[in-house]
Residue frames relative to the residue before (quaternion, step in Angstrom):
aa qw qx qy qz dx dy dz
M 1.0000 0.0000 0.0000 0.0000 0.00 0.00 0.00
I 0.4064 -0.7209 0.5113 0.2318 3.57 -0.90 0.96
P 0.3957 -0.7094 0.5185 0.2672 3.63 -0.72 0.95
E 0.3764 -0.7426 0.5165 0.2002 3.56 -1.05 0.81
S 0.7911 0.1568 -0.0514 0.5891 3.57 1.24 -0.34
P 0.6729 -0.4430 0.3724 0.4607 3.59 -1.25 0.05
L 0.4535 -0.6978 0.4973 0.2453 3.54 -1.22 0.59
L 0.1836 -0.7405 0.6390 0.0982 3.52 -1.05 0.94
F 0.1896 -0.7848 0.5827 0.0925 3.57 -1.12 0.70
E 0.5132 -0.6263 0.4960 0.3137 3.55 -1.22 0.61
P 0.3772 -0.7409 0.5000 0.2425 3.64 -0.57 1.06
V 0.3021 -0.7189 0.5978 0.1861 3.56 -1.20 0.63
A 0.2491 -0.8006 0.5323 0.1170 3.59 -0.52 1.21
M 0.1203 -0.7866 0.6049 0.0317 3.55 -1.04 0.91
E 0.3147 -0.7396 0.5640 0.1894 3.56 -0.80 1.04
R 0.0142 -0.7946 0.6061 -0.0335 3.56 -0.96 0.92
V 0.5945 -0.5926 0.4092 0.3578 3.57 -1.11 0.69
W 0.7251 0.4233 -0.2264 0.4937 3.58 1.13 -0.65
G 0.5308 0.6740 -0.3860 0.3390 3.61 1.28 -0.09
G 0.2003 -0.7780 0.5840 0.1160 3.55 -1.33 0.01
R 0.6229 -0.5192 0.4216 0.4059 3.56 -1.07 -0.83
G 0.2883 0.8227 -0.4559 0.1795 3.56 1.27 0.36
F 0.5955 0.5589 -0.3751 0.4385 3.59 1.07 -0.60
E 0.6654 0.4993 -0.2774 0.4806 3.55 1.14 -0.73
T 0.7601 0.4096 -0.2139 0.4569 3.56 0.73 -1.09
S 0.7547 0.3905 -0.2144 0.4816 3.62 0.97 -0.78
L 0.8044 0.2833 -0.1214 0.5079 3.58 0.99 -0.83
G 0.4421 -0.7287 0.4351 0.2903 3.58 1.25 -0.09
K 0.4159 0.7155 -0.4630 0.3172 3.58 1.18 0.52
K 0.4144 -0.6698 0.5543 0.2693 3.56 -1.17 0.61
I 0.0523 0.8034 -0.5872 0.0831 3.57 -0.68 1.11
P 0.5906 -0.5719 0.4192 0.3853 3.61 -1.18 0.43
L 0.6349 -0.4929 0.4170 0.4244 3.55 -1.31 0.15
G 0.6232 0.5558 -0.4042 0.3731 3.55 -1.20 0.52
S 0.6162 -0.5189 0.4389 0.3980 3.53 -1.38 -0.12
I 0.0550 -0.8323 0.5515 -0.0089 3.57 0.13 1.30
G 0.1440 -0.8357 0.5290 0.0325 3.55 -0.44 1.24
E 0.8087 0.1509 -0.0601 0.5654 3.59 1.11 -0.60
L 0.0976 -0.7141 0.6863 0.0970 3.49 -1.29 0.62
W 0.2141 -0.7615 0.6010 0.1145 3.56 -0.58 1.18
E 0.2496 -0.8273 0.4935 0.0982 3.53 -0.18 1.36
M 0.7739 -0.0087 0.0136 0.6332 3.58 1.07 -0.76
V 0.1714 0.7953 -0.5511 0.1857 3.55 -0.47 1.22
D 0.0369 -0.7647 0.6434 0.0039 3.52 -1.12 0.82
R 0.3118 0.7315 -0.5353 0.2849 3.53 0.17 1.36
P 0.6461 -0.5246 0.3657 0.4166 3.62 -1.16 0.41
E 0.7513 0.4047 -0.2148 0.4750 3.59 1.00 -0.81
A 0.7908 0.1313 -0.0751 0.5931 3.62 1.22 -0.18
Q 0.0214 -0.8235 0.5641 -0.0567 3.55 -0.85 1.00
S 0.3479 -0.7236 0.5629 0.1963 3.55 -1.06 0.87
F 0.1637 -0.7608 0.6232 0.0779 3.54 -1.14 0.84
V 0.5046 -0.6365 0.4919 0.3134 3.56 -1.02 0.84
Q 0.3282 -0.7806 0.5115 0.1456 3.56 -0.91 1.01
N 0.8230 0.2676 -0.0648 0.4968 3.58 1.04 -0.73
G 0.8129 0.3532 -0.2129 0.4114 3.54 -1.35 0.26
H 0.7944 -0.3288 0.2381 0.4518 3.53 -1.37 -0.30
L 0.7092 0.4558 -0.2575 0.4723 3.58 1.15 -0.56
Q 0.2965 0.7852 -0.4992 0.2154 3.60 1.25 0.18
G 0.7928 0.2922 -0.2445 0.4758 3.55 -0.96 0.99
I 0.5839 0.5627 -0.3791 0.4458 3.59 1.23 -0.24
T 0.4373 -0.7137 0.4840 0.2554 3.58 -0.97 0.81
L 0.6131 -0.5288 0.4428 0.3851 3.52 -1.30 0.43
H 0.6179 0.5487 -0.3398 0.4490 3.58 1.06 -0.73
D 0.6473 0.5120 -0.3154 0.4685 3.58 0.95 -0.84
L 0.6432 0.5207 -0.3257 0.4573 3.58 0.95 -0.84
W 0.6876 0.4818 -0.2869 0.4613 3.58 0.91 -0.92
Q 0.7022 0.4735 -0.2693 0.4584 3.58 0.95 -0.84
N 0.8458 0.2631 -0.0687 0.4591 3.56 0.76 -1.08
Q 0.7804 0.2377 -0.1499 0.5586 3.60 1.18 -0.31
R 0.1600 0.8621 -0.4738 0.0823 3.54 1.18 0.62
E 0.7176 0.4276 -0.2783 0.4740 3.61 0.66 -1.01
F 0.6275 0.5622 -0.3214 0.4324 3.57 1.05 -0.78
I 0.7793 0.3335 -0.1619 0.5053 3.59 0.81 -1.03
F 0.8051 0.3162 -0.1382 0.4824 3.58 0.81 -1.02
G 0.5310 -0.6619 0.3887 0.3589 3.59 1.21 -0.31
S 0.6230 -0.5922 0.3809 0.3408 3.53 -1.19 0.64
L 0.5109 0.6449 -0.4275 0.3747 3.62 1.19 -0.30
H 0.7592 0.3814 -0.1903 0.4919 3.58 1.15 -0.58
S 0.3718 0.7533 -0.4756 0.2609 3.57 1.24 0.19
G 0.7182 0.4458 -0.2542 0.4699 3.59 1.11 -0.58
N 0.4417 0.6930 -0.4673 0.3260 3.59 1.24 0.04
P 0.3500 -0.7866 0.4698 0.1950 3.64 -0.61 1.08
S 0.4829 0.6877 -0.4402 0.3162 3.61 1.21 -0.19
D 0.4095 -0.7083 0.5249 0.2349 3.57 -0.94 0.92
R 0.7633 0.2816 -0.1548 0.5605 3.57 1.21 -0.46
F 0.6451 -0.5110 0.3925 0.4108 3.55 -1.21 0.54
P 0.4290 -0.7908 0.3764 0.2209 3.60 -0.50 1.19
L 0.7120 0.4287 -0.2603 0.4915 3.61 1.21 -0.24
L 0.1275 -0.7379 0.6538 0.1082 3.53 -1.32 0.44
I 0.1416 -0.7924 0.5918 0.0435 3.58 -0.69 1.14
K 0.0175 -0.8233 0.5647 -0.0548 3.57 -0.71 1.14
L 0.1929 -0.6666 0.6854 0.2206 3.44 -1.51 0.13
L 0.1486 -0.7786 0.6055 0.0713 3.58 -1.03 0.83
D 0.1045 -0.7567 0.6422 0.0631 3.56 -1.05 0.84
A 0.0657 -0.8150 0.5754 -0.0164 3.53 -0.20 1.34
K 0.1411 -0.7837 0.6026 0.0526 3.57 -0.07 1.28
E 0.7544 0.1247 -0.0762 0.6400 3.55 1.15 -0.77
R 0.6349 -0.5585 0.3634 0.3912 3.58 -1.18 0.34
L 0.4658 -0.6688 0.5148 0.2661 3.52 -1.16 0.73
S 0.6481 -0.4984 0.3964 0.4176 3.54 -1.30 0.20
V 0.4994 -0.5695 0.5420 0.3640 3.54 -1.33 0.29
Q 0.0787 0.8349 -0.5257 0.1427 3.55 -0.57 1.14
V 0.1420 -0.7579 0.6295 0.0954 3.53 -1.37 0.14
H 0.2694 -0.7334 0.5989 0.1756 3.55 -1.22 0.58
P 0.5232 -0.6765 0.4092 0.3181 3.62 -0.88 0.83
P 0.4403 -0.6635 0.5272 0.2967 3.59 -1.04 0.70
A 0.6811 -0.5080 0.3332 0.4087 3.57 -1.22 0.47
S 0.6503 0.5457 -0.3174 0.4226 3.58 1.05 -0.74
K 0.7604 0.3563 -0.1863 0.5101 3.60 1.20 -0.47
A 0.5125 0.7121 -0.4025 0.2612 3.59 1.17 -0.56
E 0.6805 0.4916 -0.3094 0.4466 3.59 0.81 -0.94
E 0.6436 0.5260 -0.3121 0.4600 3.56 0.98 -0.88
L 0.7292 0.4118 -0.2215 0.4996 3.58 1.07 -0.79
K 0.4179 -0.7348 0.4337 0.3118 3.57 1.37 0.07
G 0.5571 0.5620 -0.4091 0.4544 3.53 0.99 0.95
E 0.4673 -0.6365 0.5275 0.3133 3.53 -1.35 -0.22
P 0.4724 -0.6531 0.4943 0.3256 3.63 -0.94 0.74
K 0.0284 -0.8124 0.5821 -0.0155 3.55 -1.08 0.67
T 0.0120 -0.7489 0.6612 -0.0436 3.50 -0.66 1.26
E 0.0105 -0.8179 0.5726 -0.0546 3.57 -0.96 0.88
C 0.1541 -0.7437 0.6249 0.1809 3.53 -1.34 0.03
W 0.2616 -0.7591 0.5818 0.1297 3.54 -1.19 0.68
Y 0.0835 -0.7455 0.6580 0.0658 3.55 -1.05 0.84
F 0.3401 -0.7688 0.5108 0.1799 3.58 -0.71 1.10
L 0.2265 -0.8156 0.5259 0.0825 3.53 -0.20 1.37
N 0.7658 -0.0223 0.0274 0.6422 3.58 1.10 -0.80
A 0.0290 0.8007 -0.5969 0.0419 3.57 -1.07 0.70
T 0.3899 -0.6797 0.5653 0.2577 3.55 -1.04 0.78
D 0.6768 -0.5068 0.3421 0.4100 3.56 -1.25 0.32
E 0.7233 0.4409 -0.2423 0.4730 3.59 1.11 -0.63
A 0.4373 0.7427 -0.4409 0.2506 3.61 1.24 -0.15
V 0.0048 -0.7742 0.6327 -0.0177 3.54 -1.11 0.84
I 0.1692 -0.7232 0.6437 0.1843 3.51 -1.37 0.14
Y 0.2945 -0.7049 0.6117 0.2054 3.52 -1.36 0.27
A 0.1226 0.7960 -0.5798 0.1230 3.58 -0.78 1.03
G 0.8275 0.0965 -0.1099 0.5421 3.53 -0.67 1.11
L 0.5605 -0.6003 0.4670 0.3276 3.53 -1.37 -0.07
K 0.5558 -0.5477 0.4880 0.3912 3.56 -1.26 0.33
N 0.6396 -0.5342 0.3851 0.3965 3.54 -1.15 0.61
G 0.8345 0.2574 -0.1916 0.4479 3.54 -1.00 0.91
V 0.4933 0.6481 -0.4506 0.3655 3.61 1.21 -0.12
T 0.2165 -0.7847 0.5731 0.0943 3.56 -0.80 1.04
R 0.6537 -0.4832 0.3850 0.4370 3.55 -1.26 0.21
K 0.6376 0.5351 -0.3337 0.4424 3.58 0.95 -0.84
A 0.6672 0.4912 -0.3024 0.4713 3.59 0.93 -0.89
F 0.6483 0.5210 -0.3206 0.4533 3.57 1.02 -0.79
E 0.6498 0.5092 -0.3190 0.4656 3.60 0.94 -0.84
K 0.6235 0.5270 -0.3366 0.4693 3.57 1.07 -0.70
S 0.6507 0.5192 -0.3172 0.4542 3.58 1.00 -0.82
L 0.5954 0.5504 -0.3614 0.4603 3.59 1.13 -0.55
Q 0.6617 0.5059 -0.2982 0.4661 3.56 0.96 -0.88
E 0.7457 0.3960 -0.2052 0.4949 3.56 1.00 -0.87
K 0.3739 -0.7735 0.4373 0.2659 3.60 1.37 0.01
N 0.5402 0.5711 -0.4393 0.4349 3.55 0.94 0.96
V 0.0739 0.8559 -0.5052 0.0820 3.56 1.03 0.89
E 0.5789 0.6189 -0.3833 0.3674 3.60 1.01 -0.73
E 0.6265 0.5594 -0.3379 0.4248 3.59 1.08 -0.67
M 0.6655 0.5052 -0.2988 0.4610 3.59 1.19 -0.40
L 0.6692 0.5659 -0.2792 0.3925 3.57 1.19 -0.56
H 0.4352 -0.6580 0.5523 0.2696 3.53 -1.19 0.69
C 0.1108 -0.8159 0.5674 0.0084 3.58 -0.53 1.22
L 0.0444 -0.8040 0.5928 -0.0112 3.57 -0.92 0.98
P 0.4705 -0.6201 0.5320 0.3333 3.61 -1.05 0.67
A 0.1962 -0.7846 0.5809 0.0923 3.60 -0.99 0.84
R 0.0802 -0.8174 0.5705 -0.0021 3.56 -0.69 1.12
K 0.6409 -0.5283 0.3975 0.3900 3.55 -1.17 0.64
G 0.7872 0.3071 -0.2424 0.4767 3.57 -0.92 0.97
E 0.6103 0.5219 -0.3616 0.4736 3.58 1.22 -0.31
S 0.1192 -0.7839 0.6054 0.0688 3.56 -1.28 0.24
I 0.1072 -0.7793 0.6115 0.0853 3.54 -1.34 0.16
F 0.3725 -0.7007 0.5719 0.2078 3.52 -1.19 0.73
I 0.1055 -0.7958 0.5960 0.0212 3.58 -0.86 1.01
P 0.1361 -0.7995 0.5792 0.0826 3.62 -0.09 1.19
S 0.6063 -0.5154 0.4307 0.4257 3.57 -1.17 0.41
G 0.7167 0.3956 -0.3178 0.4784 3.55 -1.00 0.87
R 0.6277 0.5295 -0.3455 0.4542 3.60 1.20 -0.33
L 0.3947 -0.6987 0.5522 0.2259 3.57 -0.79 1.05
H 0.1339 0.8205 -0.5412 0.1261 3.60 -0.81 0.91
A 0.0231 0.7562 -0.6535 -0.0217 3.52 -1.39 0.28
I 0.3267 -0.7208 0.5789 0.1965 3.55 -1.15 0.70
G 0.3557 -0.7390 0.5338 0.2061 3.56 -0.86 0.97
G 0.6415 -0.5331 0.3865 0.3935 3.57 -1.28 0.24
G 0.7398 0.4343 -0.3012 0.4163 3.55 -1.27 0.44
L 0.6308 0.5273 -0.3290 0.4646 3.59 1.20 0.48
I 0.1004 -0.7114 0.6875 0.1054 3.52 -1.24 0.66
I 0.0939 -0.8436 0.5255 -0.0578 3.51 -0.58 1.26
V 0.2787 -0.6663 0.6577 0.2139 3.50 -1.26 0.63
E 0.0681 -0.8023 0.5930 0.0098 3.57 -0.70 1.08
I 0.0746 -0.7621 0.6429 0.0173 3.54 -0.90 1.03
Q 0.0816 0.8346 -0.5258 0.1426 3.55 -0.59 1.14
Q 0.6198 -0.4590 0.4628 0.4370 3.48 -1.39 0.04
N 0.5302 -0.6057 0.4821 0.3458 3.56 -1.20 0.49
S 0.3889 0.6734 -0.5171 0.3576 3.53 0.05 1.39
D 0.0995 -0.7811 0.6094 0.0926 3.57 -1.17 0.49
T 0.3982 0.7035 -0.4857 0.3326 3.57 1.10 0.74
T 0.1012 0.7770 -0.6096 0.1203 3.54 -0.61 1.21
Y 0.1681 -0.7678 0.6113 0.0929 3.55 -0.88 0.98
R 0.2738 -0.7850 0.5438 0.1146 3.53 -0.59 1.24
V 0.2400 -0.7991 0.5425 0.0977 3.56 -0.66 1.17
F 0.7895 -0.0604 0.1275 0.5974 3.56 0.90 -0.99
D 0.1264 -0.8274 0.5460 0.0373 3.61 -0.88 0.89
W 0.6006 -0.6239 0.3526 0.3544 3.55 1.04 0.86
N 0.5497 -0.6618 0.3662 0.3546 3.60 1.23 0.62
R 0.4682 0.6704 -0.4473 0.3622 3.63 1.09 0.66
T 0.4530 -0.6601 0.5208 0.2964 3.55 -1.35 0.08
G 0.5311 -0.6386 0.4648 0.3067 3.55 -1.28 0.41
L 0.7664 -0.3535 0.2637 0.4670 3.55 -1.32 -0.20
D 0.6883 0.4658 -0.2764 0.4826 3.59 1.20 -0.53
G 0.5787 -0.6218 0.3586 0.3871 3.59 1.28 0.13
K 0.6445 0.4972 -0.3201 0.4847 3.58 1.28 -0.02
P 0.5966 -0.5455 0.4249 0.4075 3.62 -1.16 0.47
R 0.4439 -0.6941 0.4964 0.2734 3.56 -0.97 0.84
I 0.5904 -0.6020 0.4162 0.3403 3.54 -1.14 0.73
L 0.2236 -0.7423 0.6172 0.1344 3.55 -1.10 0.81
H 0.2485 -0.7577 0.5904 0.1253 3.55 -1.21 0.61
L 0.0334 -0.8750 0.4827 0.0138 3.54 0.69 1.14
Q 0.6643 0.5067 -0.3215 0.4455 3.60 0.85 -0.88
E 0.6845 0.4728 -0.2827 0.4775 3.58 0.90 -0.95
S 0.6363 0.5402 -0.3294 0.4413 3.58 1.02 -0.79
L 0.6844 0.4871 -0.2923 0.4571 3.56 0.82 -0.96
A 0.6425 0.5101 -0.3219 0.4725 3.58 1.14 -0.58
S 0.7223 0.4664 -0.2305 0.4556 3.58 1.17 -0.60
I 0.6052 0.6095 -0.3609 0.3633 3.60 1.05 -0.73
D 0.3324 -0.6923 0.6076 0.2027 3.54 -1.08 0.85
F 0.1847 -0.8293 0.5220 0.0751 3.59 -0.24 1.26
E 0.6318 0.4545 -0.3613 0.5135 3.57 1.25 0.43
D 0.5096 0.6368 -0.4081 0.4102 3.57 1.29 0.35
F 0.0642 0.8388 -0.5290 0.1113 3.55 0.00 1.35
Q 0.9034 -0.0859 0.0645 0.4152 3.51 -1.13 0.96
P 0.0356 0.8051 -0.5884 0.0658 3.63 0.51 1.12
E 0.4134 -0.7181 0.5131 0.2240 3.55 -1.22 0.54
L 0.5082 -0.6092 0.5149 0.3248 3.52 -1.30 0.41
T 0.4192 -0.6385 0.5710 0.3009 3.54 -1.28 0.41
P 0.4313 -0.7338 0.4479 0.2736 3.64 -0.62 1.02
A 0.6450 -0.5499 0.3776 0.3728 3.55 -1.24 0.51
S 0.6357 0.5514 -0.3218 0.4339 3.59 1.17 -0.51
A 0.5543 0.6427 -0.3899 0.3574 3.61 1.21 -0.37
S 0.3417 -0.7264 0.5577 0.2111 3.55 -1.16 0.67
L 0.6948 0.4009 -0.2656 0.5348 3.60 1.15 -0.53
I 0.1978 -0.8056 0.5534 0.0750 3.55 -0.54 1.22
A 0.7869 -0.1361 0.1171 0.5903 3.61 0.94 -0.85
D 0.0365 0.7628 -0.6449 0.0308 3.54 -1.14 0.75
C 0.2446 0.7602 -0.5530 0.2376 3.56 -0.26 1.28
P 0.7024 -0.4708 0.2944 0.4453 3.64 -1.14 0.11
Y 0.7142 0.4878 -0.2460 0.4375 3.60 1.20 -0.44
F 0.7936 -0.0734 0.0515 0.6017 3.60 1.16 -0.51
H 0.1941 -0.7286 0.6447 0.1254 3.51 -1.34 0.46
V 0.0238 -0.8200 0.5699 -0.0480 3.58 -0.68 1.11
E 0.0348 -0.7867 0.6161 -0.0142 3.54 -0.86 1.06
K 0.2947 -0.7173 0.6020 0.1905 3.53 -1.25 0.57
R 0.0248 -0.8001 0.5992 -0.0154 3.56 -0.88 0.95
T 0.2692 -0.7184 0.6197 0.1656 3.52 -1.11 0.82
L 0.2999 -0.7900 0.5141 0.1469 3.57 -0.73 1.08
D 0.0580 -0.7980 0.5994 -0.0226 3.54 0.11 1.32
I 0.7643 0.0764 -0.0229 0.6400 3.55 1.19 -0.72
P 0.6767 -0.4726 0.3392 0.4513 3.63 -1.18 0.26
L 0.1657 -0.7927 0.5848 0.0466 3.55 -1.09 0.84
N 0.2863 -0.7402 0.5861 0.1632 3.57 -0.77 1.08
V 0.1242 -0.8189 0.5590 0.0379 3.60 -0.61 1.14
G 0.3259 0.7471 -0.5122 0.2707 3.59 1.19 0.42
R 0.0794 -0.7894 0.6086 0.0090 3.56 -1.03 0.86
Q 0.4645 -0.7007 0.4672 0.2738 3.55 -0.78 1.04
N 0.8538 -0.0211 -0.0375 0.5188 3.57 -0.77 1.11
D 0.6871 0.4284 -0.2604 0.5258 3.57 1.16 0.57
F 0.3192 -0.7218 0.5837 0.1908 3.54 -1.35 0.31
S 0.1240 -0.7620 0.6183 0.1472 3.55 -1.31 -0.05
I 0.2966 -0.7018 0.6128 0.2097 3.53 -1.36 0.31
V 0.1475 -0.7903 0.5927 0.0497 3.56 -0.77 1.07
T 0.0676 -0.7763 0.6267 0.0064 3.55 -0.88 1.05
C 0.3167 -0.7542 0.5447 0.1849 3.57 -0.71 1.07
L 0.2418 -0.7926 0.5498 0.1050 3.55 -0.81 1.07
S 0.7922 -0.0482 0.0723 0.6041 3.56 1.00 -0.85
G 0.7648 0.3313 -0.2569 0.4892 3.54 -1.19 0.53
E 0.4000 -0.6723 0.5564 0.2801 3.53 -1.18 -0.70
L 0.0792 -0.7956 0.5998 0.0294 3.56 -1.12 0.68
E 0.2252 -0.7356 0.6193 0.1571 3.53 -1.37 0.27
C 0.0266 0.7819 -0.6220 0.0320 3.55 -1.08 0.80
L 0.8372 -0.1689 0.0707 0.5153 3.58 -0.53 1.23
G 0.7806 -0.3659 0.1619 0.4802 3.54 0.89 1.02
I 0.6341 0.4971 -0.3330 0.4898 3.59 1.28 -0.09
N 0.2048 -0.7680 0.5973 0.1070 3.57 -0.88 1.00
L 0.0730 -0.7944 0.6029 0.0052 3.55 -0.99 0.88
K 0.1435 -0.7806 0.6059 0.0546 3.55 -0.91 1.05
S 0.7555 -0.3817 0.2768 0.4548 3.54 -1.34 0.11
G 0.7936 0.2629 -0.2294 0.4984 3.56 -0.83 1.06
G 0.6160 0.5490 -0.3486 0.4445 3.58 1.26 -0.12
S 0.1408 -0.7835 0.6015 0.0668 3.58 -1.15 0.68
M 0.0279 -0.7813 0.6232 0.0203 3.55 -1.20 0.58
L 0.3561 -0.7080 0.5710 0.2141 3.53 -1.21 0.62
V 0.2238 -0.7766 0.5807 0.0978 3.56 -0.80 1.08
P 0.2939 -0.7933 0.5028 0.1775 3.64 -0.21 1.23
S 0.6110 -0.5871 0.4005 0.3487 3.54 -1.20 0.60
V 0.6657 0.5396 -0.3096 0.4120 3.62 1.11 -0.61
L 0.5196 0.6469 -0.4298 0.3561 3.61 1.18 -0.23
I 0.3093 -0.7440 0.5667 0.1723 3.55 -1.04 0.84
N 0.8589 -0.0728 -0.0074 0.5069 3.54 -0.77 1.16
P 0.1252 0.7916 -0.5864 0.1174 3.62 0.59 1.06
T 0.0179 -0.8446 0.5312 -0.0643 3.54 -0.14 1.33
L 0.3265 -0.7292 0.5740 0.1792 3.55 -0.90 1.01
V 0.0914 -0.8006 0.5921 0.0108 3.56 -0.59 1.17
P 0.3278 -0.7642 0.5138 0.2109 3.62 -0.49 1.11
K 0.2432 -0.7679 0.5771 0.1346 3.57 -1.05 0.81
D 0.7252 0.2702 -0.1895 0.6042 3.57 1.37 -0.17
A 0.6130 -0.5852 0.3938 0.3560 3.54 -1.19 0.56
E 0.7630 0.3466 -0.1821 0.5143 3.59 1.06 -0.73
T 0.2826 0.7735 -0.5197 0.2274 3.60 0.81 0.94
S 0.0653 0.7848 -0.6126 0.0682 3.56 -0.90 0.98
V 0.1556 -0.8012 0.5768 0.0355 3.56 -1.17 0.64
L 0.3041 -0.6393 0.6509 0.2741 3.47 -1.45 0.16
I 0.1238 -0.7553 0.6384 0.0809 3.56 -1.08 0.79
T 0.0965 -0.8122 0.5753 -0.0068 3.54 -0.53 1.26
T 0.0244 -0.7816 0.6233 -0.0013 3.54 -0.97 0.93
L 0.3928 -0.6977 0.5574 0.2197 3.52 -1.30 0.51
P 0.4053 -0.7121 0.5029 0.2752 3.63 -0.55 1.03
A 0.5345 -0.6032 0.4777 0.3496 3.56 -1.06 0.74
F 0.5790 -0.6408 0.3730 0.3393 3.56 -0.86 0.98
S 0.6865 0.5143 -0.2957 0.4204 3.58 0.86 -0.91
T 0.7572 0.3387 -0.1985 0.5221 3.59 1.20 -0.41
S 0.4354 0.7136 -0.4497 0.3145 3.60 1.26 0.28
V 0.3234 0.7619 -0.4986 0.2576 3.56 0.44 1.21
R 0.4824 0.6755 -0.4404 0.3420 3.58 1.25 0.09
T 0.1995 -0.7520 0.6134 0.1355 3.52 -1.22 0.49
H 0.3417 -0.7183 0.5707 0.2041 3.54 -1.29 0.28
P 0.4658 -0.6730 0.4814 0.3137 3.62 -0.88 0.80
K 0.5341 -0.6121 0.4765 0.3362 3.53 -1.20 0.54
């Protein structure tokens, strides 16, 4: 059956020790009780699966669409992709408190470490005046100095800290040491992976009252010790990320925008305001998948200050681009 409109998916809520109620209070989303730190908006993993919420395809999983209706929904550009699962994971993060200092394994080390590589980007949807992130190392920090800081539990002194403002973003390649500070709601676009090695957790306890497990050996094997002081992407930028795994652009909807792509799909995330597309309304924090078969899928702004992220998946055969550190 041909979808008549973009596809919406049921978010998967994840409780986290650092989470809060920001999705409810800031974005008006319905969430379960507890400290909800993540909403997996589009996910195709063994432990978590997205289901279509609307239209003729309601109830079908993202995995089923990728496996059995790939050219129909995602376009012929992706027919040669060898991944058994949809290669992207779209999340919202509510960091009421700061996350652990962590790293994701690079592709060259992931198999050896029995993990999955994970490159991601963060767009700061909301930020308090005091919000910061940590990304990369301070200039001149060596592996030896970093290992010493682990022993002395003063890792923060080794990390590059940046103020984070609404509308800014940053690219986080696998191997980059990072942590999200408190007071941020983030749109995260990433490879389909859930491998995270925790390096340092600010000496706190988890939801069960016990210290959370650290992965020091795996972390030290994964960290890029030549990754010094990366910069944020300013709020004025239109290009958010361009790498072999995803391409993300920011667009302000001054006038209607046709997001149809020949033999391809896109994911639209509303950042501000509200929009309508073929009968589907999207508000801040909402995401939808625009299938390749839709004719003239046009984003119509309903507010003057409407802006979106448009995420696309590079065709596998041409995924050779890299992103600067």
